[in-house]
Structure formats: structure tokens, C-alpha cells
FIKOLZA-1660 file (N, C-alpha, C; in steps of 0.1 Angstrom, whole numbers, plus 5000, padded with zeros to 4 digits):
% residues 143
   i   px   py   pz ch aa at
   1 8678 6547 0521  A  X  N
   1 8687 6553 0511  A  X CA
   1 8690 6543 0500  A  X  C
   2 8691 6530 0503  A  X  N
   2 8693 6520 0493  A  X CA
   2 8681 6519 0483  A  X  C
   3 8669 6520 0489  A  X  N
   3 8657 6519 0481  A  X CA
   3 8655 6531 0472  A  X  C
   4 8660 6542 0476  A  X  N
   4 8660 6554 0467  A  X CA
   4 8669 6552 0456  A  X  C
   5 8681 6547 0458  A  X  N
   5 8691 6545 0448  A  X CA
   5 8685 6534 0437  A  X  C
   6 8679 6524 0442  A  X  N
   6 8673 6514 0433  A  X CA
   6 8662 6520 0425  A  X  C
   7 8654 6528 0431  A  X  N
   7 8643 6535 0424  A  X CA
   7 8648 6544 0414  A  X  C
   8 8659 6552 0417  A  X  N
   8 8665 6561 0408  A  X CA
   8 8670 6553 0396  A  X  C
   9 8677 6542 0398  A  X  N
   9 8682 6534 0387  A  X CA
   9 8671 6528 0378  A  X  C
  10 8661 6523 0384  A  X  N
  10 8650 6517 0377  A  X CA
  10 8642 6527 0369  A  X  C
  11 8640 6539 0374  A  X  N
  11 8633 6550 0366  A  X CA
  11 8643 6558 0357  A  X  C
  12 8655 6558 0361  A  X  N
  12 8665 6566 0353  A  X CA
  12 8669 6560 0340  A  X  C
  13 8670 6546 0340  A  X  N
  13 8675 6539 0328  A  X CA
  13 8664 6541 0317  A  X  C
  14 8651 6538 0319  A  X  N
  14 8642 6540 0308  A  X CA
  14 8641 6555 0304  A  X  C
  15 8642 6564 0313  A  X  N
  15 8642 6578 0309  A  X CA
  15 8654 6581 0300  A  X  C
  16 8665 6576 0303  A  X  N
  16 8677 6578 0295  A  X CA
  16 8676 6571 0281  A  X  C
  17 8669 6560 0281  A  X  N
  17 8667 6553 0269  A  X CA
  17 8657 6561 0260  A  X  C
  18 8647 6567 0266  A  X  N
  18 8638 6575 0258  A  X CA
  18 8645 6588 0253  A  X  C
  19 8653 6593 0261  A  X  N
  19 8661 6605 0256  A  X CA
  19 8670 6602 0244  A  X  C
  20 8677 6590 0245  A  X  N
  20 8686 6586 0234  A  X CA
  20 8678 6582 0222  A  X  C
  21 8666 6577 0224  A  X  N
  21 8658 6573 0212  A  X CA
  21 8653 6586 0205  A  X  C
  22 8649 6596 0213  A  X  N
  22 8645 6609 0206  A  X CA
  22 8657 6616 0199  A  X  C
  23 8668 6615 0206  A  X  N
  23 8680 6621 0199  A  X CA
  23 8684 6614 0187  A  X  C
  24 8684 6600 0187  A  X  N
  24 8687 6592 0175  A  X CA
  24 8676 6594 0164  A  X  C
  25 8664 6596 0168  A  X  N
  25 8653 6598 0158  A  X CA
  25 8656 6612 0151  A  X  C
  26 8660 6622 0158  A  X  N
  26 8663 6635 0152  A  X CA
  26 8675 6634 0143  A  X  C
  27 8685 6625 0147  A  X  N
  27 8697 6624 0139  A  X CA
  27 8696 6615 0127  A  X  C
  28 8690 6603 0129  A  X  N
  28 8689 6593 0119  A  X CA
  28 8676 6593 0111  A  X  C
  29 8665 6595 0118  A  X  N
  29 8652 6596 0112  A  X CA
  29 8645 6582 0113  A  X  C
  30 8638 6579 0102  A  X  N
  30 8630 6567 0102  A  X CA
  30 8638 6554 0102  A  X  C
  31 8651 6554 0100  A  X  N
  31 8659 6542 0100  A  X CA
  31 8660 6536 0114  A  X  C
  32 8656 6544 0123  A  X  N
  32 8656 6538 0137  A  X CA
  32 8646 6527 0139  A  X  C
  33 8635 6528 0132  A  X  N
  33 8624 6518 0134  A  X CA
  33 8629 6504 0129  A  X  C
  34 8635 6503 0117  A  X  N
  34 8640 6490 0113  A  X CA
  34 8650 6484 0123  A  X  C
  35 8659 6494 0128  A  X  N
  35 8669 6489 0138  A  X CA
  35 8663 6483 0150  A  X  C
  36 8652 6490 0155  A  X  N
  36 8646 6485 0167  A  X CA
  36 8639 6471 0165  A  X  C
  37 8632 6470 0153  A  X  N
  37 8626 6457 0149  A  X CA
  37 8637 6446 0148  A  X  C
  38 8648 6450 0141  A  X  N
  38 8658 6440 0139  A  X CA
  38 8664 6435 0153  A  X  C
  39 8667 6444 0162  A  X  N
  39 8673 6440 0175  A  X CA
  39 8663 6432 0183  A  X  C
  40 8650 6435 0182  A  X  N
  40 8640 6428 0189  A  X CA
  40 8639 6413 0183  A  X  C
  41 8640 6412 0170  A  X  N
  41 8640 6398 0165  A  X CA
  41 8652 6391 0169  A  X  C
  42 8664 6397 0168  A  X  N
  42 8676 6391 0172  A  X CA
  42 8676 6387 0187  A  X  C
  43 8671 6395 0195  A  X  N
  43 8669 6392 0210  A  X CA
  43 8660 6380 0212  A  X  C
  44 8649 6380 0205  A  X  N
  44 8640 6369 0206  A  X CA
  44 8646 6356 0202  A  X  C
  45 8653 6356 0191  A  X  N
  45 8660 6344 0185  A  X CA
  45 8671 6340 0195  A  X  C
  46 8678 6349 0201  A  X  N
  46 8688 6345 0211  A  X CA
  46 8682 6339 0223  A  X  C
  47 8671 6344 0228  A  X  N
  47 8665 6338 0239  A  X CA
  47 8659 6324 0236  A  X  C
  48 8654 6322 0224  A  X  N
  48 8648 6309 0220  A  X CA
  48 8660 6299 0218  A  X  C
  49 8671 6303 0212  A  X  N
  49 8682 6293 0211  A  X CA
  49 8688 6290 0224  A  X  C
  50 8689 6300 0233  A  X  N
  50 8695 6297 0246  A  X CA
  50 8686 6289 0255  A  X  C
  51 8673 6290 0253  A  X  N
  51 8664 6281 0260  A  X CA
  51 8667 6267 0258  A  X  C
  52 8671 6263 0246  A  X  N
  52 8674 6249 0242  A  X CA
  52 8688 6246 0245  A  X  C
  53 8697 6255 0245  A  X  N
  53 8711 6252 0247  A  X CA
  53 8716 6251 0261  A  X  C
  54 8708 6256 0271  A  X  N
  54 8712 6256 0285  A  X CA
  54 8714 6242 0290  A  X  C
  55 8705 6233 0286  A  X  N
  55 8707 6219 0291  A  X CA
  55 8719 6213 0285  A  X  C
  56 8722 6215 0273  A  X  N
  56 8734 6210 0267  A  X CA
  56 8747 6215 0273  A  X  C
  57 8746 6228 0277  A  X  N
  57 8758 6234 0284  A  X CA
  57 8760 6228 0298  A  X  C
  58 8749 6226 0305  A  X  N
  58 8750 6220 0318  A  X CA
  58 8755 6206 0317  A  X  C
  59 8750 6198 0308  A  X  N
  59 8754 6184 0306  A  X CA
  59 8769 6183 0302  A  X  C
  60 8773 6192 0293  A  X  N
  60 8786 6193 0288  A  X CA
  60 8796 6196 0300  A  X  C
  61 8792 6205 0308  A  X  N
  61 8800 6209 0320  A  X CA
  61 8801 6197 0329  A  X  C
  62 8790 6190 0332  A  X  N
  62 8791 6179 0341  A  X CA
  62 8799 6168 0335  A  X  C
  63 8798 6165 0322  A  X  N
  63 8806 6154 0316  A  X CA
  63 8821 6158 0316  A  X  C
  64 8825 6170 0315  A  X  N
  64 8839 6174 0314  A  X CA
  64 8845 6176 0328  A  X  C
  65 8836 6175 0338  A  X  N
  65 8841 6176 0352  A  X CA
  65 8841 6190 0357  A  X  C
  66 8835 6200 0350  A  X  N
  66 8834 6213 0354  A  X CA
  66 8821 6215 0363  A  X  C
  67 8821 6226 0369  A  X  N
  67 8809 6230 0377  A  X CA
  67 8798 6234 0368  A  X  C
  68 8786 6229 0370  A  X  N
  68 8775 6234 0362  A  X CA
  68 8771 6249 0364  A  X  C
  69 8777 6254 0375  A  X  N
  69 8774 6268 0378  A  X CA
  69 8780 6278 0367  A  X  C
  70 8791 6274 0362  A  X  N
  70 8797 6282 0351  A  X CA
  70 8788 6282 0338  A  X  C
  71 8783 6270 0336  A  X  N
  71 8774 6269 0324  A  X CA
  71 8761 6277 0326  A  X  C
  72 8756 6277 0339  A  X  N
  72 8744 6285 0342  A  X CA
  72 8747 6300 0341  A  X  C
  73 8759 6304 0345  A  X  N
  73 8763 6318 0343  A  X CA
  73 8764 6322 0329  A  X  C
  74 8770 6314 0320  A  X  N
  74 8771 6316 0306  A  X CA
  74 8757 6317 0300  A  X  C
  75 8748 6308 0303  A  X  N
  75 8734 6309 0298  A  X CA
  75 8727 6321 0303  A  X  C
  76 8728 6325 0315  A  X  N
  76 8721 6336 0320  A  X CA
  76 8727 6349 0314  A  X  C
  77 8740 6349 0311  A  X  N
  77 8745 6361 0304  A  X CA
  77 8739 6362 0290  A  X  C
  78 8737 6351 0283  A  X  N
  78 8731 6351 0270  A  X CA
  78 8716 6356 0271  A  X  C
  79 8709 6351 0281  A  X  N
  79 8695 6354 0283  A  X CA
  79 8693 6369 0286  A  X  C
  80 8702 6374 0294  A  X  N
  80 8701 6389 0298  A  X CA
  80 8704 6397 0285  A  X  C
  81 8714 6392 0277  A  X  N
  81 8717 6400 0265  A  X CA
  81 8705 6399 0255  A  X  C
  82 8698 6388 0254  A  X  N
  82 8686 6387 0246  A  X CA
  82 8675 6396 0251  A  X  C
  83 8673 6397 0264  A  X  N
  83 8663 6406 0270  A  X CA
  83 8667 6421 0267  A  X  C
  84 8679 6424 0269  A  X  N
  84 8683 6438 0266  A  X CA
  84 8682 6441 0251  A  X  C
  85 8684 6432 0242  A  X  N
  85 8682 6435 0228  A  X CA
  85 8667 6437 0225  A  X  C
  86 8658 6429 0232  A  X  N
  86 8644 6431 0230  A  X CA
  86 8638 6444 0236  A  X  C
  87 8645 6449 0246  A  X  N
  87 8641 6462 0252  A  X CA
  87 8644 6473 0242  A  X  C
  88 8634 6481 0238  A  X  N
  88 8637 6491 0228  A  X CA
  88 8646 6503 0233  A  X  C
  89 8657 6504 0227  A  X  N
  89 8666 6515 0231  A  X CA
  89 8680 6512 0226  A  X  C
  90 8688 6523 0225  A  X  N
  90 8701 6521 0220  A  X CA
  90 8711 6518 0231  A  X  C
  91 8709 6523 0243  A  X  N
  91 8718 6519 0254  A  X CA
  91 8717 6505 0258  A  X  C
  92 8705 6500 0258  A  X  N
  92 8703 6485 0261  A  X CA
  92 8709 6477 0250  A  X  C
  93 8708 6481 0238  A  X  N
  93 8715 6474 0227  A  X CA
  93 8730 6474 0229  A  X  C
  94 8736 6485 0233  A  X  N
  94 8750 6486 0235  A  X CA
  94 8754 6477 0247  A  X  C
  95 8746 6476 0257  A  X  N
  95 8749 6468 0269  A  X CA
  95 8748 6453 0264  A  X  C
  96 8738 6450 0256  A  X  N
  96 8737 6436 0251  A  X CA
  96 8749 6432 0243  A  X  C
  97 8753 6440 0234  A  X  N
  97 8765 6437 0226  A  X CA
  97 8777 6435 0234  A  X  C
  98 8779 6443 0245  A  X  N
  98 8790 6441 0254  A  X CA
  98 8789 6428 0261  A  X  C
  99 8777 6424 0265  A  X  N
  99 8775 6411 0272  A  X CA
  99 8778 6400 0262  A  X  C
 100 8775 6401 0249  A  X  N
 100 8778 6391 0240  A  X CA
 100 8792 6390 0236  A  X  C
 101 8799 6401 0236  A  X  N
 101 8813 6401 0232  A  X CA
 101 8823 6397 0243  A  X  C
 102 8820 6401 0255  A  X  N
 102 8829 6398 0266  A  X CA
 102 8826 6384 0271  A  X  C
 103 8836 6376 0270  A  X  N
 103 8835 6362 0275  A  X CA
 103 8842 6361 0288  A  X  C
 104 8837 6352 0296  A  X  N
 104 8844 6349 0309  A  X CA
 104 8856 6341 0306  A  X  C
 105 8866 6342 0313  A  X  N
 105 8878 6335 0312  A  X CA
 105 8876 6320 0316  A  X  C
 106 8880 6311 0308  A  X  N
 106 8878 6297 0311  A  X CA
 106 8866 6290 0306  A  X  C
 107 8856 6298 0301  A  X  N
 107 8843 6292 0297  A  X CA
 107 8846 6285 0284  A  X  C
 108 8842 6272 0283  A  X  N
 108 8844 6265 0271  A  X CA
 108 8858 6259 0268  A  X  C
 109 8867 6262 0277  A  X  N
 109 8881 6257 0275  A  X CA
 109 8885 6247 0286  A  X  C
 110 8876 6243 0293  A  X  N
 110 8879 6233 0304  A  X CA
 110 8883 6240 0317  A  X  C
 111 8885 6253 0316  A  X  N
 111 8888 6261 0329  A  X CA
 111 8901 6258 0334  A  X  C
 112 8910 6250 0328  A  X  N
 112 8923 6247 0333  A  X CA
 112 8933 6257 0328  A  X  C
 113 8946 6254 0332  A  X  N
 113 8957 6262 0327  A  X CA
 113 8960 6260 0313  A  X  C
 114 8964 6270 0305  A  X  N
 114 8967 6267 0291  A  X CA
 114 8980 6259 0290  A  X  C
 115 8982 6251 0280  A  X  N
 115 8994 6243 0279  A  X CA
 115 9006 6251 0277  A  X  C
 116 9018 6245 0280  A  X  N
 116 9030 6252 0278  A  X CA
 116 9033 6254 0263  A  X  C
 117 9040 6264 0259  A  X  N
 117 9043 6266 0245  A  X CA
 117 9050 6254 0239  A  X  C
 118 9046 6250 0228  A  X  N
 118 9052 6238 0221  A  X CA
 118 9046 6225 0225  A  X  C
 119 9036 6225 0234  A  X  N
 119 9030 6213 0239  A  X CA
 119 9016 6211 0231  A  X  C
 120 9014 6200 0225  A  X  N
 120 9002 6197 0219  A  X CA
 120 8995 6186 0227  A  X  C
 121 8984 6189 0233  A  X  N
 121 8977 6180 0241  A  X CA
 121 8968 6171 0233  A  X  C
 122 8967 6158 0237  A  X  N
 122 8958 6149 0230  A  X CA
 122 8959 6135 0237  A  X  C
 123 8952 6126 0231  A  X  N
 123 8953 6112 0236  A  X CA
 123 8961 6103 0226  A  X  C
 124 8967 6094 0232  A  X  N
 124 8975 6085 0223  A  X CA
 124 8975 6071 0230  A  X  C
 125 8978 6061 0222  A  X  N
 125 8980 6048 0227  A  X CA
 125 8991 6041 0219  A  X  C
 126 8999 6032 0225  A  X  N
 126 9010 6026 0219  A  X CA
 126 9005 6013 0213  A  X  C
 127 9009 6010 0200  A  X  N
 127 9003 5999 0193  A  X CA
 127 9012 5986 0196  A  X  C
 128 9025 5986 0193  A  X  N
 128 9033 5974 0195  A  X CA
 128 9046 5977 0202  A  X  C
 129 9049 5990 0205  A  X  N
 129 9061 5993 0212  A  X CA
 129 9072 5997 0202  A  X  C
 130 9072 5993 0190  A  X  N
 130 9082 5996 0180  A  X CA
 130 9079 6009 0173  A  X  C
 131 9089 6018 0172  A  X  N
 131 9086 6030 0164  A  X CA
 131 9084 6027 0149  A  X  C
 132 9076 6035 0143  A  X  N
 132 9074 6033 0128  A  X CA
 132 9086 6036 0121  A  X  C
 133 9088 6030 0109  A  X  N
 133 9100 6033 0101  A  X CA
 133 9099 6047 0096  A  X  C
 134 9111 6053 0094  A  X  N
 134 9111 6067 0089  A  X CA
 134 9103 6069 0076  A  X  C
 135 9103 6059 0067  A  X  N
 135 9096 6061 0055  A  X CA
 135 9081 6062 0057  A  X  C
 136 9075 6057 0068  A  X  N
 136 9061 6059 0071  A  X CA
 136 9057 6073 0075  A  X  C
 137 9067 6080 0080  A  X  N
 137 9064 6094 0085  A  X CA
 137 9066 6104 0074  A  X  C
 138 9072 6101 0063  A  X  N
 138 9074 6111 0053  A  X CA
 138 9061 6117 0047  A  X  C
 139 9060 6130 0047  A  X  N
 139 9048 6137 0042  A  X CA
 139 9037 6138 0052  A  X  C
 140 9038 6132 0064  A  X  N
 140 9028 6133 0074  A  X CA
 140 9032 6142 0085  A  X  C
 141 9044 6145 0086  A  X  N
 141 9049 6153 0098  A  X CA
 141 9058 6164 0092  A  X  C
 142 9054 6176 0095  A  X  N
 142 9062 6188 0091  A  X CA
 142 9067 6196 0103  A  X  C
 143 9078 6201 0103  A  X  N
 143 9083 6209 0114  A  X CA
 143 9083 6223 0111  A  X  C
% end
């Protein structure tokens, strides 16, 4: 039963893509061809850029103390979106755009809790222990 469902999905998706392409061709006309060429080029470019960026994402995740698994998931999401853009069809393009627009929560933000309202996170160090005179702060700090 599971094999039949997988076969139905694998054969049904391309058939649905062909149906939507024929429908769009009747509705839009020859403008569909430049769209398909454009999305193929965009998908190829996305794959080529992601091929180089995956190692940077993994290293960045390791240096920030995150799991490299989240970086691999982000890169695989981009690769799948690129492959869907290269696949000729309007439904696969819509799925690719959804994959590109929907971001996982916590990716690229350190994965931690957001700071409390009014808190500005950063690094600081004390120079000599004495506060600066008020005249030194004029024009540099606004409330």
C-alpha cells in the first residue's frame, strides 16, 4: 500500500505539472517560455551559490556553538528550492518560492531566546572605573 502511494505521488506530480503548463500556455501564451528559462537560470544560480556557502554555514554554526545540523538543514532547504526551480513547471516554482520565503525559527539568530524589551546585548569592558564626564556624552546618546 505504501509503495502504491509513493508511486502515485511520483507519477502524479509531473502529470499535474504538465496539466498546469498546458493551462498556463493557453492562458498566457509564449510568455511562459521566458518564465521557464528564467526560473531554470535562477535555480542553477541558487544551487551554485549554495554549493559554496554550505561550508561557511557549517563553520559559522560550529564557531557560534550551534549544531551544524541546523546549517545543513538550511543548506538542504536552499538546494531543494534550487532543484524545484530548475524543474519545469509552475507548481514546483511555487513550492520553491515557499521554501525560500519560509525560514526556520532560530536560524541565523543564534537559536537562543530573544532579549527582553529594552535590553541591548553587546560586549563591553571597563576602562578605568570612573564614569565619563557628562560633557563627553552630549550628542552621543539619545533617549
